[in-house]
N, C-alpha and C positions, 0 to 999 in steps of 0.2 A: 503493500500499500504507500502510495505516496498523497501527500495533499498540501498545503500549504497555508501559510499567514501572511500578510505584508504590513507594514507600516511608512506613512509619510510623514516627513517632519518640515516643519519652518519656521527660521529663525534662531534665534541663541536658544541658551540651556530654560533661562529661566521666563524669557517673554515670546519664549517660541508656542507652537501648538503644531499638536501631532494626528493623526488617524490611524487606527488599527483596522484591517479589514481580513476577514475570512474565506478561504474556497468557497465554503456552505452559504456563507452569506448570514450566518449567524450575525457576524458583524461584520456593517459596512460603513466604512468611514466612520466607526466608533470614536469620537474624540479623548484624547490624553494629554498630560503636559505634566509640567514641573508641581502646580500647586496643588494637584490631587498627587502624585506621589508622592512629594515629602513636605505636605503642609496641613495636608487633612480635605482638601477641597474635595469638592463632590466631581465626581469622573472616575475613570477607572486607570490603571497603573498594570505593566508588565507583572508585576510581583502577582497582583491580583490574580491576572488572567493564568500564571503559573500555578498558580495555587489549585484555582479552580480545575486547570486540567489534570494535575497531580491528583487533587481528590474523584476527580471522574475515573481516572486510568485506576489508580488503587480499587475500588468502588465494584468496576466491572472485571476487575483481576480476582476479586473476594468471589464474586458472583460463579466466577469458572470453578474456583477451588472448593466452593459449597456445592454445587452441582457434582463436581467429581465423588462428592462425600457423598452424595442421593440427597443434597437438602435445598432448598430454596425460598430464599430471603422473603417475606413479607412486604417489610421495605427497610433500605439502609441509605443512612445520612450520613454523609462524609463532609466533613471542613476540615481547611487546609491552612494553619497560620504560617503564613512566609514571612522570615527575619530577615530584613535589607541593612546591611550594617557598613560603616565606614571603615575602610582596610586600607591602608596604604594609601597609595594617591588617588583610591578609587572606590565604590562599593561592590557588596558582593553578598547575595545569599548564603546567611550562614547558617540557616536550619529551615527546617520545614516541618511543625508537629501538626500530624495529620489527628483528628478526632473521629470515633466514629459510632455511631446511636444506628441500634438492627434490633429488629427485629424479625427470629429464623426458628419457625416451628419445629421443634424437632432434635433443637441444639441446645444442651446445656453448657454452662460457662466454662467447664472446662476442655470441650469439643470444639466450640469457638476457639479458645485461645490455641488448643493445638494447631487448627486449621489456618490460623492468623500468624502463626510464629512464622513461616517461612518468609509472608508479607512484609513484614515488620522489621525482619532484622536481615534482609537478603540484600 
């Protein structure tokens, strides 16, 4: 599978503005900028999008693992907290913390933890 996303930027770092798009059209020239990324202003930012993608990937992978164990989730909700820190001369994602809330009929806590260990520690 190959897919793509794109970004366009106009102007300087703090006074500029950008737009993010995806091949699917889920995002079509969706605005982003410095204020949304670093000052808590409304809008999106790359880290938020990485968090959503990470949460989505994790949740789909867990669905596969559950299915292989004969289980089907009634509902899974994963959130990703992405940490962007200043390092050296720039910025880097230094952590991603996933939080999962799930209702999986037929799975007890021990079984669930055994199945998810391969996702959490690899």
